[in-house]
Backbone as a ProteinNet text record, in pm:
[ID]
protein_1_A
[PRIMARY]
VSIVGIGMRSHVGIASKMFRVLSEEGINIQMISTSEIKTSVVIDEKYMELAVRALHKAFDLDQPSA
[TERTIARY]
90.5	34.8	68.4	67.9	127.1	52.7	115.7	54.4	149.1	128.3	178.2	137.4	236.8	205.8	306.7	319.3	399.5	370.8	290.9	306	338	395	467	580	678.4	817.6	758.9	651.8	642.5	499.1	489.9	365.3	469.9	477.9	531.9	463	490.2	376.2	335.3	322.2	233	259.7	382.9	416	407.8	371.8	359.3	234.8	140.6	-7.3	-60	21.6	7.5	-10.4	110.2	156	41.2	23.5	-82	-213.4	-264.5	-380.9	-392.3	-275.6	-265.4	-280.4	-181.6	-157.7	-330.8	-406.1	-531.3	-581.9	-593.9	-670.3	-625.3	-514.7	-433.4	-394.9	-325.2	-237.6	-97	-52.3	107.4	174.9	268.4	351.1	524.2	516.1	593.5	734.7	722.8	804.2	740.2	885.6	851.3	977.4	926.1	988.2	965.9	1052.3	962.7	1085.6	1051.5	1092	1058.6	1097.4	1033.2	869.4	861.1	689.2	664.3	669.3	592	621.5	540	572.9	496.8	541.7	517.1	517.6	426.7	460.4	398.8	440.1	403.4	341.1	211.3	113.5	92.2	9.1	-83.2	-178.8	-194.3	-309.7	-431.7	-450.6	-573.7	-618.4	-548.8	-586.7	-549.8	-574.6	-526.5	-656.4	-774.3	-865.7	-943.8	-902.7	-905.6	-826	-705.1	-566.6	-649.2	-655.6	-713.9	-837.8	-924.4	-1012.6	-975.3	-904.7	-886.8	-800	-699.4	-649.8	-703.8	-779.5	-855.5	-965.5	-1000.6	-1047.2	-1003	-860.9	-755.9	-733.3	-685.3	-655.6	-767.4	-883.4	-1013.5	-1024	-999.3	-956.7	-1145.9	-1207.7	-1315.7	-1440	-1436.8	-1521	-1557.9	-1704.7	-1690.7	-1644.3	-1581.8	-1533.6	-1652.5	-1631.6	-1699.1	-1748.7
-113.4	10.5	134.5	214.8	361	476	609.4	690.2	786.1	854.6	941.1	1072.8	1164.6	1320.8	1413.1	1527.5	1599	1700.6	1676.1	1770.4	1698	1585.7	1487.7	1581	1654.2	1679.6	1825	1891	1989.3	1979.8	1886.9	1863.6	1737.7	1768.1	1698.4	1619.8	1480	1370.2	1302.2	1286.8	1217.9	1087.9	1012.9	889.1	825.2	904.6	896	873.8	961.7	936.3	801.1	773.8	658.7	557.7	536.8	469	417	498.9	497.7	499	502.9	466.9	319.9	265.8	117.1	17	77.9	28.9	50.7	131.2	128.9	44.4	5.7	-107	-256.5	-260.8	-353.1	-437.4	-365.4	-407.2	-403	-471.5	-523.1	-469.3	-405.5	-334.5	-419.9	-489.4	-575.3	-507.9	-437.1	-356.9	-209.3	-113.7	19.1	75.9	130.4	219.8	359.6	472	577.8	692.9	758	840.8	976.5	1111.3	1222.9	1276.8	1185.5	1178.7	1063.1	986.4	838.5	760.8	702.1	595.5	493.5	346.2	262	122.3	65.9	-40.6	-160	-283.4	-401.9	-485.9	-506.6	-583.6	-724.7	-780.7	-895	-851.7	-959.1	-914.3	-924.8	-975.4	-993.5	-883.1	-721	-658.8	-533	-568.6	-458.6	-402.8	-420.7	-336.9	-259.5	-303.4	-223.6	-124.1	-159.9	-62	54.8	-13.3	142.6	236.6	141.5	242.5	332.1	267.4	349.6	477.3	443.6	548.7	646.7	613.3	724.6	764.6	747.1	842.4	930.4	864.5	940	1052.8	1033.2	1137	1220.2	1221.6	1281.9	1260.1	1140.9	1076.6	984.3	994.6	906.9	996.9	1130	1216.2	1290	1276.4	1270.3	1446.9	1443.6	1573.7	1685.1	1788.1	1894.7	1944.9
31.7	-16.6	-0.8	-80.3	-127.7	-73.5	-15.6	-9.8	-105.2	-227.6	-262	-311.7	-297.4	-367.9	-343.1	-371.6	-404.6	-266	-210.4	-61.2	19.5	1.1	137.9	125.5	94.9	65.6	200.9	180.5	275.3	401	388.5	515.3	580.3	719.9	808.3	890.7	911.2	994.6	910.6	762.9	693.7	707.5	696.4	711.4	836.4	956.4	1088.5	1098.3	1028.3	1058.3	938	829.2	779.6	863.7	919.9	1034.9	1148.6	1192.8	1329.2	1269.9	1178	1099.7	1096.1	1009.5	996.7	1145.4	1215.3	1361.4	1447.9	1411.6	1475.6	1410.1	1341.8	1267.5	1270.6	1326.1	1374.8	1288	1169.4	1054.6	1068.6	1079.2	1088.8	984.3	980	863	870	763.7	737.7	675	593.2	548	470.5	518.4	482	386.1	295.4	153	135.3	169.5	135.2	41.9	-28.6	-83.5	-86	-151	-141.1	-118.5	-234	-257.1	-235.8	-186.1	-164	-30.4	29	144.4	111.7	114.5	76	209.6	234.1	338.9	248.5	309.9	269	420.8	363.1	458.4	446.2	507.3	436.4	382.2	271	169.4	187.5	312.6	384	452.6	483.9	523.2	392	280.6	200.8	142.9	127	103.1	277.4	379.9	477.3	516.1	488.8	494.6	395.1	259.4	188.9	202	254.7	321.8	444.1	522	642.1	620.7	520.4	471.6	414.6	285.1	259.9	354.2	453.5	559	594.3	665.2	747.1	689.6	522.6	427.1	372.2	420	334.2	209.5	168.9	-3.7	-5.9	74.5	82.9	38.4	43.4	-11.6	-177	-228.6	-356.5	-399.6	-521.7	-551.2	-558.6	-541.5	-531	-712.6
[MASK]
++++++++++++++++++++++++++++++++++++++++++++++++++++++++++++++++++

């Protein structure tokens, strides 16, 4: 699962928010990879949908566009 965005360079705490959200859902992170604009984690496949939904909600990506 990855979070990607040019704004990650200027916004502090994005990766830690991602890790916190996954932790709150009981999802264990097996591996982490980062760059300037992307943070990716390897998780158990059975948690993929839960992780995506939780991250979308946490980053307000679950709202329809105006």
